[in-house]
C-alpha positions in Angstrom: 13.4 4.8 44.6 12.6 8.0 42.9 16.1 8.2 41.4 15.8 4.7 40.1 12.5 5.6 38.4 14.0 8.7 36.9 16.8 6.7 35.4 14.4 4.1 34.1 12.3 6.8 32.4 15.4 8.4 30.8 16.6 5.0 29.6 13.1 4.3 28.1 13.0 7.6 26.3 16.4 7.1 24.9 15.5 3.6 23.6 12.2 4.9 22.2 14.0 7.8 20.4 16.5 5.4 18.9 13.7 3.3 17.5 11.6 6.2 16.2 13.2 6.8 12.8 12.7 6.5 9.1 14.2 3.2 7.8 13.5 3.4 4.1 11.9 5.4 1.3 10.6 4.6 -2.2 9.5 6.6 -5.1 6.5 5.0 -6.8 5.3 8.3 -8.4 7.0 7.9 -11.8 6.8 4.2 -12.4 3.4 4.0 -14.1 2.0 0.5 -14.7 4.4 -1.3 -17.0 2.9 -3.7 -19.6 4.9 -6.6 -18.2 2.9 -6.4 -15.0 -0.4 -6.8 -16.9 1.1 -9.5 -19.1 2.0 -11.6 -16.1 -1.5 -11.4 -14.8 -3.0 -12.4 -18.1 -0.3 -14.6 -19.7 -1.3 -18.0 -21.2 1.0 -20.8 -20.0 2.6 -23.4 -22.3 0.1 -26.1 -23.3 -2.9 -23.7 -23.3 -4.3 -21.9 -26.3 -6.4 -19.6 -24.1 -7.6 -19.4 -20.5 -11.1 -20.1 -19.4 -12.9 -19.6 -16.1 -11.8 -16.3 -14.8 -12.9 -17.3 -11.2 -12.1 -14.8 -8.5 -11.6 -15.7 -4.8 -12.0 -12.9 -2.3 -11.2 -13.0 1.3 -9.2 -11.4 4.1 -6.1 -12.0 6.2 -7.0 -12.5 9.8 -5.1 -10.4 12.4 -2.6 -12.1 14.7 -3.9 -13.6 17.9 -2.6 -10.5 19.8 -5.0 -8.3 17.8 -4.8 -6.0 14.8 -1.5 -4.2 14.1 -1.6 -0.4 14.5 -0.3 1.9 11.8 -0.5 5.6 11.1 -0.6 6.7 7.4 -0.4 10.4 6.8 0.5 13.0 4.1 3.7 14.9 5.1 4.1 16.9 1.8 2.1 17.8 -1.3 3.4 19.4 -4.5 0.3 21.7 -4.3 -2.2 22.6 -1.6 -4.3 24.4 -4.3 -4.5 21.8 -7.1 -6.5 22.5 -10.3 -9.3 20.0 -10.9 -7.9 17.2 -13.1 -4.2 18.1 -12.4 -1.6 15.7 -11.1 -0.2 16.0 -7.6 2.8 14.4 -6.0 3.0 13.8 -2.3 5.1 12.3 0.5 3.3 9.7 2.6 4.6 8.4 5.9 3.6 4.9 7.0 4.4 4.5 10.7 4.3 1.4 12.8 2.4 2.9 15.8 1.9 -0.4 17.6 4.0 -2.7 19.7 4.7 -5.5 17.2 6.7 -5.6 14.0 4.9 -5.5 10.7 5.9 -6.7 7.2 5.0 -5.0 4.0 5.9 -5.5 0.3 8.7 -3.3 -0.8 9.8 -4.0 -4.4 9.1 -2.0 -7.5 9.9 -4.9 -9.8 6.9 -6.8 -11.2 9.2 -9.7 -11.8 8.9 -10.3 -8.1 5.5 -11.9 -8.8 6.9 -15.0 -10.5 10.5 -15.1 -9.3 11.3 -18.6 -8.0 7.7 -19.9 -8.5 5.9 -22.2 -10.9 4.1 -19.8 -13.4 1.0 -21.9 -13.0 0.7 -21.2 -9.3 1.8 -17.8 -8.1 1.5 -16.2 -4.7 2.7 -12.7 -3.8 1.9 -9.7 -1.6 0.9 -6.3 -3.0 0.6 -2.9 -1.3 -0.4 0.6 -2.4 -1.5 4.0 -1.2 -5.1 5.0 -1.8 -5.9 8.7 -1.8 -9.4 9.6 -0.7 -11.4 12.7 0.1 -13.0 12.7 3.5 -16.5 12.3 2.0 -15.4 8.9 0.7 -14.6 9.9 -2.9 -11.5 7.9 -4.0 -9.1 9.8 -6.3 -7.3 8.4 -9.3 -4.0 6.9 -8.3 -1.0 7.1 -10.8 1.5 5.0 -9.0 2.6 1.4 -9.3 1.9 -1.0 -6.4 4.7 -2.5 -4.3 5.4 -6.2 -4.7 6.7 -8.7 -2.2 7.2 -12.5 -2.1 8.8 -14.9 0.3 10.4 -16.4 -2.8 12.2 -13.2 -3.7 14.8 -12.1 -1.2 14.8 -8.5 -0.2 11.3 -7.8 -1.7 9.7 -7.5 1.8 10.4 -4.9 4.5 10.0 -5.4 8.3 9.0 -2.2 10.2 9.7 -2.3 13.9 7.5 -0.4 16.4 8.1 3.3 16.2 9.8 3.1 12.8 8.4 4.5 9.6 8.9 4.5 5.8 8.2 7.3 3.3 6.4 6.6 -0.1 6.5 9.3 -2.8 3.2 8.9 -4.7 1.3 10.6 -7.5 -2.5 11.0 -8.0 -4.9 13.0 -10.1 -7.5 15.3 -8.7 -10.3 13.4 -10.3 -12.6 10.5 -9.3 -11.0 7.1 -9.5 -14.4 5.8 -10.8 -15.7 8.6 -13.0 -19.4 9.0 -13.7 -20.5 10.8 -16.8 -21.7 14.3 -16.0 -20.3 14.3 -12.5 -17.2 16.0 -11.3 -15.4 16.8 -8.0 -16.6 19.9 -6.2 -14.3 22.9 -6.1 -13.2 24.5 -2.8 -11.7 23.2 0.4 -11.7 19.4 0.9 -10.2 17.2 3.6 -7.9 14.6 2.0 -6.5 11.4 3.6 -4.3 8.5 2.5 -4.8 4.8 3.3 -2.5 1.8 3.1 -4.0 -1.1 1.2 -2.2 -4.5 1.3 -3.3 -7.9 0.0 -2.1 -11.4 -0.5 -2.7 -12.3 -4.1 -2.7 -15.6 -6.0 -2.9 -16.7 -9.6 -3.5 -20.4 -10.3 -4.0 -22.0 -13.7 -5.3 -25.6 -13.6 -6.5 -27.4 -16.8 -6.2 -24.0 -18.6 -8.8 -22.5 -16.2 -7.7 -19.3 -14.3 -8.4 -18.6 -10.7 -7.2 -15.4 -9.0 -7.3 -14.6 -5.4 -7.4 -11.3 -3.4 -7.1 -11.5 0.4 -7.2 -8.1 2.0 -5.3 -7.0 5.1 -8.1 -4.6 6.0 -8.8 -6.5 9.3 -5.1 -7.1 9.9 -4.4 -3.4 10.4 -5.9 -0.8 12.6 -5.2 2.4 10.7 -5.1 6.0 11.8 -5.4 8.4 8.9 -5.0 12.1 9.7 -6.4 14.5 7.1 -4.9 17.5 5.3 -6.8 20.3 3.7 -6.6 21.1 0.0 -8.3 23.8 -2.0 -9.4 22.5 -5.3 -9.4 25.2 -8.0 
């Protein structure tokens, strides 16, 4: 029996090792936010001179019946551990499926994913991005484009199996995302972490009235976010 158990353990480790691998990487650090993305969100469809309303629907995506999906999101590389206040920093972020069920995330850099194969008056898509935050809760200014995904656009979504991970190359500025006049980030050592933000988004125009929807995956995922230390100069 002991020998059988030993073989089982060796087999399990071999399978786990085969699954534990990077399956994809994407560089979102140099894309910026193209004007075509903003144009798609604000475009006036044929038959309307302008859009009225501006209603926003907020909500969240419920976790599956088995419970929230576990992921680990961590910084594996920074272009500088001693960044100057206000400077731009590039980093490698690893998003790992640390649970026991597959997860699906948006994986296209192309904003045209938003309306591909859909009626422009009723759009549905998925959006994901990395948020950079200091441990004290201060979000930093992101400089990367979100990733887009849609069931109408083949290849725009990526499935990550348990144990697998992806790498995202990001860029951020060592400055508050929401600046307040007369206030700046403190200098010195700070703990920094990264978080994965994903949402289902909708854009519906009915009788020239616009309604947009943002449905967060915050409850869908259970995130672990290890910190790294930077020394702000």
